[in-house]
C-alpha positions as CSV (number, residue, x, y, z in Angstrom):
1,M,103.3,113.6,129.3
2,A,101.9,117.1,130.0
3,D,98.2,117.7,129.7
4,F,97.6,120.1,126.9
5,H,94.5,122.2,126.2
6,P,93.5,123.8,122.9
7,I,93.5,127.6,123.1
8,R,93.0,128.4,119.4
9,F,91.6,126.5,116.4
10,I,93.5,127.5,113.2
11,D,93.3,124.8,110.5
12,E,95.2,126.8,107.8
13,P,97.7,125.7,105.2
14,I,101.4,126.0,106.0
15,E,104.7,125.6,104.2
16,V,107.0,123.1,106.0
17,I,110.8,123.0,106.3
18,F,112.9,119.9,106.3
19,N,116.6,120.0,107.0
20,T,116.8,116.7,105.1
21,P,114.0,115.9,102.5
22,P,111.7,113.0,103.6
23,V,112.4,109.6,102.1
24,T,108.7,108.9,101.7
25,E,106.6,111.8,100.7
26,K,103.2,110.4,101.6
27,S,104.2,109.4,105.1
28,P,106.6,112.2,106.2
29,P,108.4,112.7,109.5
30,C,107.9,115.7,111.7
31,P,109.0,118.9,110.0
32,D,112.0,120.9,111.3
33,G,110.0,124.1,110.9
34,F,107.1,125.8,109.1
35,T,106.0,129.1,107.7
36,W,102.6,130.4,108.6
37,E,101.2,133.9,107.8
38,G,104.7,135.1,106.8
39,E,106.3,134.0,110.0
40,T,108.8,131.1,110.2
41,F,108.7,128.8,113.3
42,R,111.5,126.3,114.0
43,V,110.4,123.1,115.7
44,T,112.5,122.7,118.9
45,E,110.8,119.5,120.1
46,K,108.4,116.9,118.8
47,L,106.0,116.2,121.7
48,S,104.0,113.4,120.1
49,E,102.8,112.0,116.8
50,W,99.9,109.9,115.6
51,F,98.0,109.1,112.4
52,D,94.4,108.7,111.3
53,Y,93.6,106.7,108.3
54,S,89.8,107.3,108.5
55,R,88.0,107.8,105.3
56,R,86.0,111.0,105.1
57,G,83.1,112.1,102.9
58,R,82.3,110.1,99.8
59,S,85.4,107.9,100.2
60,A,83.9,106.6,103.5
61,R,81.0,105.0,101.6
62,N,82.8,103.6,98.6
63,M,84.5,100.6,100.1
64,Q,83.3,97.2,101.3
65,P,83.4,96.9,105.1
66,A,86.1,94.2,105.2
67,H,88.4,96.3,103.0
68,A,87.5,99.5,104.9
69,A,88.7,97.8,108.2
70,V,92.1,97.0,106.7
71,A,92.4,100.5,105.1
72,S,91.7,102.1,108.5
73,R,94.8,100.3,109.9
74,R,97.2,100.6,107.0
75,G,95.8,103.5,105.0
76,S,95.1,103.6,101.3
77,L,95.9,105.9,98.4
78,G,95.3,109.5,99.2
79,V,93.6,108.8,102.5
80,G,94.9,109.7,106.0
81,R,96.5,112.3,108.1
82,F,99.8,112.3,110.0
83,Y,99.7,114.5,113.1
84,F,102.6,116.1,115.0
85,R,102.4,118.0,118.3
86,V,105.4,120.3,118.4
87,R,107.0,123.0,120.5
88,T,108.5,125.9,118.5
89,D,111.4,128.3,119.1
90,T,108.7,130.8,120.2
91,S,107.8,128.4,123.0
92,Q,104.3,127.9,121.5
93,I,102.8,124.4,121.1
94,F,101.0,123.5,117.9
95,D,99.4,120.5,116.3
96,L,100.4,120.2,112.7
97,Y,99.1,117.6,110.2
98,Y,99.9,116.3,106.8
99,N,96.8,115.5,104.8
100,R,97.4,112.8,102.1
101,A,94.3,113.7,100.1
102,I,94.6,114.0,96.4
103,L,92.9,117.2,95.3
104,S,93.1,116.6,91.5
105,A,95.0,114.7,88.8
106,D,97.4,117.7,88.7
107,D,97.7,117.9,92.5
108,R,98.5,114.4,93.8
109,K,100.7,115.5,96.6
110,G,99.4,116.0,100.1
111,H,99.3,119.3,102.0
112,W,100.4,120.5,105.4
113,F,98.2,122.4,107.9
114,I,98.5,124.0,111.2
115,Y,95.6,122.6,113.1
116,R,95.6,124.3,116.5
117,E,97.6,126.0,119.2
118,L,97.7,124.5,122.7
119,S,98.7,125.4,126.2
120,S,100.0,123.2,129.0
């Protein structure tokens, strides 16, 4: 695997494109494309993927240690991020992530973000 280096931190919301809608909404596959700042990028290659079920903020302190250990491996409701490193049709490399956090009772779906741009 190539050695990638961050060249720009972004961390902004994006709209993702799926050629086929994901079967599970809260643990989605890599998107087929995304729109950011009015420009559409098509994913030409998924370079890697990983997940992080770490609890952040208040939710990191509201669970017994034994339960927190299990949740860090399997996840729990509204906690966790799914990361995807992708190459786009513009030959740029980006890290994208899906944040499973529930923002409110009316906004229970997660949200997608473009995390950073990388170079090889």
